[in-house]
N, CA and C atoms as a LAMMPS dump frame, in Angstrom:
ITEM: TIMESTEP
0
ITEM: NUMBER OF ATOMS
225
ITEM: BOX BOUNDS ff ff ff
-5.0000000000000000e+02 5.0000000000000000e+02
-5.0000000000000000e+02 5.0000000000000000e+02
-5.0000000000000000e+02 5.0000000000000000e+02
ITEM: ATOMS id mol type element x y z
1 1 1 N 196.016 -109.055 -334.326
2 1 2 C 197.209 -109.681 -335.321
3 1 3 C 196.809 -109.698 -336.494
4 2 1 N 195.886 -110.022 -337.1
5 2 2 C 195.532 -109.989 -338.524
6 2 3 C 195.53 -108.538 -339.116
7 3 1 N 195.036 -107.52 -338.014
8 3 2 C 195.304 -106.174 -338.469
9 3 3 C 196.826 -105.859 -338.922
10 4 1 N 197.606 -106.102 -338.055
11 4 2 C 198.92 -105.677 -338.157
12 4 3 C 199.61 -106.511 -339.332
13 5 1 N 199.101 -107.873 -339.498
14 5 2 C 199.508 -108.674 -340.719
15 5 3 C 199.102 -108.038 -342.084
16 6 1 N 197.974 -107.297 -342.023
17 6 2 C 197.376 -106.878 -343.261
18 6 3 C 198.207 -105.599 -343.497
19 7 1 N 198.462 -104.605 -342.434
20 7 2 C 199.243 -103.403 -342.525
21 7 3 C 200.705 -103.908 -343.17
22 8 1 N 201.185 -104.797 -342.452
23 8 2 C 202.548 -105.281 -343.165
24 8 3 C 202.714 -105.661 -344.651
25 9 1 N 201.588 -106.458 -344.994
26 9 2 C 201.405 -106.881 -346.475
27 9 3 C 201.208 -105.565 -347.262
28 10 1 N 200.418 -104.573 -346.845
29 10 2 C 200.227 -103.402 -347.656
30 10 3 C 201.447 -102.475 -347.735
31 11 1 N 202.128 -102.399 -346.63
32 11 2 C 203.441 -101.683 -346.674
33 11 3 C 204.5 -102.448 -347.545
34 12 1 N 204.339 -103.641 -347.419
35 12 2 C 205.509 -104.503 -348.342
36 12 3 C 205.151 -104.599 -349.718
37 13 1 N 203.988 -104.014 -350.259
38 13 2 C 203.453 -103.968 -351.525
39 13 3 C 203.418 -105.422 -352.14
40 14 1 N 202.657 -106.128 -351.295
41 14 2 C 202.508 -107.665 -351.827
42 14 3 C 201.37 -107.547 -352.543
43 15 1 N 200.324 -106.566 -352.41
44 15 2 C 199.074 -106.602 -353.352
45 15 3 C 199.376 -105.911 -354.384
46 16 1 N 199.793 -106.051 -355.473
47 16 2 C 200.396 -105.318 -356.518
48 16 3 C 199.308 -104.636 -357.186
49 17 1 N 197.93 -104.92 -357.138
50 17 2 C 196.867 -104.268 -357.667
51 17 3 C 196.379 -105.028 -358.892
52 18 1 N 195.681 -104.362 -359.834
53 18 2 C 194.882 -105.074 -360.944
54 18 3 C 196.038 -104.933 -361.991
55 19 1 N 195.505 -105.56 -363.354
56 19 2 C 196.256 -105.574 -364.464
57 19 3 C 196.364 -103.823 -364.977
58 20 1 N 197.538 -103.555 -365.609
59 20 2 C 197.582 -102.3 -365.892
60 20 3 C 196.601 -102.005 -367.255
61 21 1 N 196.483 -102.989 -368.074
62 21 2 C 195.493 -102.821 -369.159
63 21 3 C 194.016 -103.361 -368.725
64 22 1 N 193.159 -102.528 -368.814
65 22 2 C 191.706 -102.913 -368.412
66 22 3 C 191.044 -103.404 -369.651
67 23 1 N 190.111 -104.205 -369.274
68 23 2 C 189.254 -104.963 -370.287
69 23 3 C 187.723 -104.477 -370.058
70 24 1 N 187.21 -104.406 -371.034
71 24 2 C 185.795 -103.902 -370.847
72 24 3 C 184.912 -104.893 -371.841
73 25 1 N 183.826 -105.308 -370.905
74 25 2 C 182.974 -106.37 -371.54
75 25 3 C 182.378 -105.692 -372.724
76 26 1 N 181.831 -104.554 -372.455
77 26 2 C 181.088 -103.862 -373.642
78 26 3 C 182.019 -103.744 -374.966
79 27 1 N 183.224 -103.284 -374.71
80 27 2 C 184.15 -103.137 -375.923
81 27 3 C 184.617 -104.374 -376.441
82 28 1 N 184.511 -105.412 -375.623
83 28 2 C 185.03 -106.823 -376.276
84 28 3 C 183.652 -107.36 -376.95
85 29 1 N 182.547 -107.116 -376.554
86 29 2 C 181.256 -107.55 -377.182
87 29 3 C 180.782 -106.872 -378.29
88 30 1 N 180.975 -105.536 -378.593
89 30 2 C 180.429 -104.848 -379.759
90 30 3 C 181.406 -104.382 -380.611
91 31 1 N 181.037 -103.917 -381.686
92 31 2 C 182.155 -103.304 -382.79
93 31 3 C 182.155 -101.861 -382.205
94 32 1 N 183.214 -101.095 -382.734
95 32 2 C 183.167 -99.647 -382.487
96 32 3 C 182.296 -98.77 -382.857
97 33 1 N 181.552 -99.129 -383.952
98 33 2 C 180.608 -98.226 -384.269
99 33 3 C 179.211 -98.09 -383.406
100 34 1 N 179.134 -99.477 -382.796
101 34 2 C 177.947 -99.516 -382.029
102 34 3 C 178.149 -98.769 -380.695
103 35 1 N 179.419 -98.661 -380.165
104 35 2 C 179.818 -97.988 -378.901
105 35 3 C 179.525 -96.509 -379.301
106 36 1 N 180.15 -96.015 -380.458
107 36 2 C 180.139 -94.548 -380.833
108 36 3 C 178.735 -94.05 -381.007
109 37 1 N 177.85 -94.791 -381.474
110 37 2 C 176.369 -94.469 -381.679
111 37 3 C 175.611 -94.507 -380.382
112 38 1 N 176.183 -95.179 -379.392
113 38 2 C 175.525 -95.227 -378.131
114 38 3 C 175.148 -93.915 -377.53
115 39 1 N 173.841 -93.641 -377.127
116 39 2 C 173.331 -92.505 -376.499
117 39 3 C 173.657 -92.713 -375.135
118 40 1 N 174.153 -91.575 -374.526
119 40 2 C 174.528 -91.262 -373
120 40 3 C 173.615 -90.329 -372.507
121 41 1 N 172.484 -90.847 -371.88
122 41 2 C 171.52 -89.863 -371.233
123 41 3 C 171.758 -89.745 -369.85
124 42 1 N 172.363 -88.735 -369.159
125 42 2 C 172.593 -88.7 -367.766
126 42 3 C 171.319 -88.742 -366.944
127 43 1 N 170.133 -88.444 -367.506
128 43 2 C 168.984 -88.497 -366.595
129 43 3 C 168.55 -89.875 -366.584
130 44 1 N 169.113 -90.984 -367.435
131 44 2 C 168.579 -92.252 -367.576
132 44 3 C 169.855 -93.094 -367.339
133 45 1 N 170.096 -93.475 -366.256
134 45 2 C 171.105 -94.158 -365.659
135 45 3 C 170.954 -95.682 -365.601
136 46 1 N 171.422 -96.541 -366.531
137 46 2 C 171.186 -97.945 -366.636
138 46 3 C 169.68 -98.286 -366.487
139 47 1 N 168.93 -97.543 -367.235
140 47 2 C 167.515 -97.935 -367.178
141 47 3 C 166.809 -97.401 -365.994
142 48 1 N 167.566 -96.609 -364.982
143 48 2 C 166.897 -96.026 -363.964
144 48 3 C 166.833 -94.494 -364.17
145 49 1 N 165.468 -93.943 -363.986
146 49 2 C 165.469 -92.588 -364.205
147 49 3 C 165.955 -91.87 -362.923
148 50 1 N 166.71 -90.7 -362.942
149 50 2 C 167.069 -89.974 -362.048
150 50 3 C 165.93 -88.908 -361.57
151 51 1 N 165.619 -89.032 -360.566
152 51 2 C 164.402 -88.444 -359.881
153 51 3 C 164.961 -87.089 -359.129
154 52 1 N 163.917 -86.471 -358.408
155 52 2 C 164.245 -85.39 -357.547
156 52 3 C 165.244 -85.497 -356.347
157 53 1 N 165.118 -86.752 -355.806
158 53 2 C 165.908 -87.288 -354.663
159 53 3 C 167.159 -87.41 -355.085
160 54 1 N 167.481 -87.966 -356.48
161 54 2 C 168.776 -88.285 -356.953
162 54 3 C 169.414 -86.993 -357.223
163 55 1 N 168.608 -86.242 -357.67
164 55 2 C 169.304 -84.806 -358.197
165 55 3 C 169.59 -84.081 -356.711
166 56 1 N 168.837 -84.178 -355.797
167 56 2 C 169.099 -83.481 -354.321
168 56 3 C 170.376 -84.127 -353.974
169 57 1 N 170.598 -85.375 -353.953
170 57 2 C 171.802 -86.186 -353.534
171 57 3 C 173.054 -85.776 -354.3
172 58 1 N 172.985 -85.578 -355.52
173 58 2 C 173.866 -84.982 -356.449
174 58 3 C 174.359 -83.615 -356.041
175 59 1 N 173.418 -82.811 -355.878
176 59 2 C 173.695 -81.31 -355.487
177 59 3 C 174.247 -81.273 -354.228
178 60 1 N 173.764 -81.922 -353.037
179 60 2 C 174.258 -81.994 -351.719
180 60 3 C 175.833 -82.616 -351.804
181 61 1 N 175.986 -83.485 -352.513
182 61 2 C 177.542 -83.927 -352.653
183 61 3 C 178.324 -82.879 -353.032
184 62 1 N 177.843 -82.018 -354.167
185 62 2 C 178.7 -80.956 -354.707
186 62 3 C 178.86 -79.834 -353.752
187 63 1 N 177.507 -79.631 -352.887
188 63 2 C 177.783 -78.485 -351.928
189 63 3 C 178.778 -79.109 -350.898
190 64 1 N 178.625 -80.169 -350.44
191 64 2 C 179.785 -80.68 -349.293
192 64 3 C 181.066 -80.658 -349.803
193 65 1 N 181.388 -80.85 -350.963
194 65 2 C 182.59 -80.815 -351.416
195 65 3 C 183.003 -79.43 -351.627
196 66 1 N 182.228 -78.521 -352.015
197 66 2 C 182.583 -77.166 -352.095
198 66 3 C 182.864 -76.53 -350.751
199 67 1 N 182.015 -76.852 -349.645
200 67 2 C 182.355 -76.396 -348.262
201 67 3 C 183.708 -76.953 -347.844
202 68 1 N 183.987 -78.191 -348.167
203 68 2 C 185.353 -78.757 -347.886
204 68 3 C 186.361 -78.058 -348.314
205 69 1 N 186.202 -77.75 -349.611
206 69 2 C 187.238 -77.001 -350.391
207 69 3 C 187.552 -75.597 -349.755
208 70 1 N 186.447 -74.754 -349.342
209 70 2 C 186.357 -73.563 -348.928
210 70 3 C 187.325 -73.641 -347.3
211 71 1 N 186.957 -74.764 -346.7
212 71 2 C 187.521 -74.759 -345.579
213 71 3 C 188.866 -74.996 -345.412
214 72 1 N 189.261 -75.724 -346.445
215 72 2 C 190.583 -76.13 -346.688
216 72 3 C 191.531 -74.881 -347.117
217 73 1 N 190.913 -74.015 -347.874
218 73 2 C 191.671 -72.895 -348.379
219 73 3 C 191.522 -71.667 -347.528
220 74 1 N 190.32 -71.409 -347.085
221 74 2 C 190.356 -70.242 -346.031
222 74 3 C 190.349 -70.568 -344.616
223 75 1 N 190.171 -71.621 -344.153
224 75 2 C 190.315 -72.289 -342.659
225 75 3 C 189.07 -71.898 -342.144
């Protein structure tokens, strides 16, 4: 019963979603020059180094997406 009630609410668009304008704690906390000078290193993600296993998972995800796209296009 709860499942069907949830489905009805989703179809009725009762859950309107989040606000149209998003807010960022970083943008609210720092001045624009600090954000522009921030260094974005893809190998250092939030203080965590990307290791071989992380790179393998990234390549594997790309490979799976590529295989799916080929199957959709060529059958």
